[in-house]
C-alpha positions in Angstrom: -33.5 23.5 -32.5 -29.9 24.2 -31.3 -27.4 21.7 -32.5 -25.2 19.8 -30.0 -22.1 21.6 -31.3 -23.7 25.0 -30.9 -24.8 24.1 -27.4 -21.2 23.1 -26.5 -19.8 26.3 -27.9 -22.2 28.4 -25.9 -21.3 26.7 -22.6 -18.5 28.1 -20.5 -15.7 25.6 -20.0 -13.4 25.7 -17.1 -9.7 25.3 -18.1 -8.3 21.8 -18.1 -4.9 21.2 -16.7 -3.2 18.0 -17.9 -0.5 16.3 -15.8 2.4 15.3 -18.0 4.5 12.2 -17.4 7.9 13.6 -18.2 10.9 11.8 -16.7 13.2 13.9 -14.5 16.7 14.7 -15.6 18.0 14.9 -12.0 16.1 12.4 -9.8 15.8 13.2 -6.1 14.9 9.7 -4.9 18.4 8.2 -4.7 18.0 6.6 -8.1 21.7 6.9 -8.9 22.5 4.1 -6.4 19.8 1.9 -7.8 20.7 2.6 -11.4 24.4 1.9 -10.7 23.6 -1.4 -9.0 21.2 -2.5 -11.7 23.6 -1.4 -14.5 26.4 -3.5 -12.9 24.1 -6.4 -12.5 22.9 -6.2 -16.1 26.4 -6.1 -17.5 28.0 -8.7 -15.3 25.2 -11.4 -15.7 24.6 -13.8 -18.6 21.9 -12.2 -20.7 19.2 -14.7 -19.9 17.0 -12.7 -17.6 14.3 -10.1 -17.4 14.1 -7.1 -15.0 10.7 -5.6 -14.1 10.3 -2.1 -12.7 7.0 -1.7 -10.9 5.5 1.3 -9.2 2.6 3.7 -9.2 2.2 6.5 -11.7 4.8 9.2 -11.0 7.0 7.0 -8.8 10.0 7.3 -11.1 10.0 4.1 -13.2 10.8 5.9 -16.5 13.4 8.1 -14.8 15.2 5.1 -13.3 15.1 3.3 -16.7 16.5 6.3 -18.5 19.3 6.5 -15.9 20.1 2.9 -16.5 20.1 3.4 -20.2 22.4 6.4 -19.9 24.9 4.4 -17.7 24.8 1.4 -20.1 25.3 3.6 -23.2 28.0 5.7 -21.6 30.0 2.9 -19.9 29.4 -0.2 -22.0 28.4 1.1 -25.4 30.8 -1.2 -27.2 29.3 -4.3 -25.6 25.7 -3.4 -24.9 22.9 -2.1 -27.2 20.0 -0.5 -25.3 16.6 -0.3 -26.8 14.0 1.8 -25.1 10.3 1.3 -25.9 
């Protein structure tokens, strides 16, 4: 009797291509304007709020958040601590 593992080894497997969810360094969707507006809003508002970023997979949510984090860290680092999780 052929073991399951031996059976799997003998079968030819087609190659599997995985799509990676890697944020873009240079967004092409006009995120600079959105990130700038949200960054100003975050800094100029009392810190009693939550911002939600919603969208389909691959729509740029992480890219937008990373851009906002960059702007906050580079412009307001003495007054704002960003935490990305």
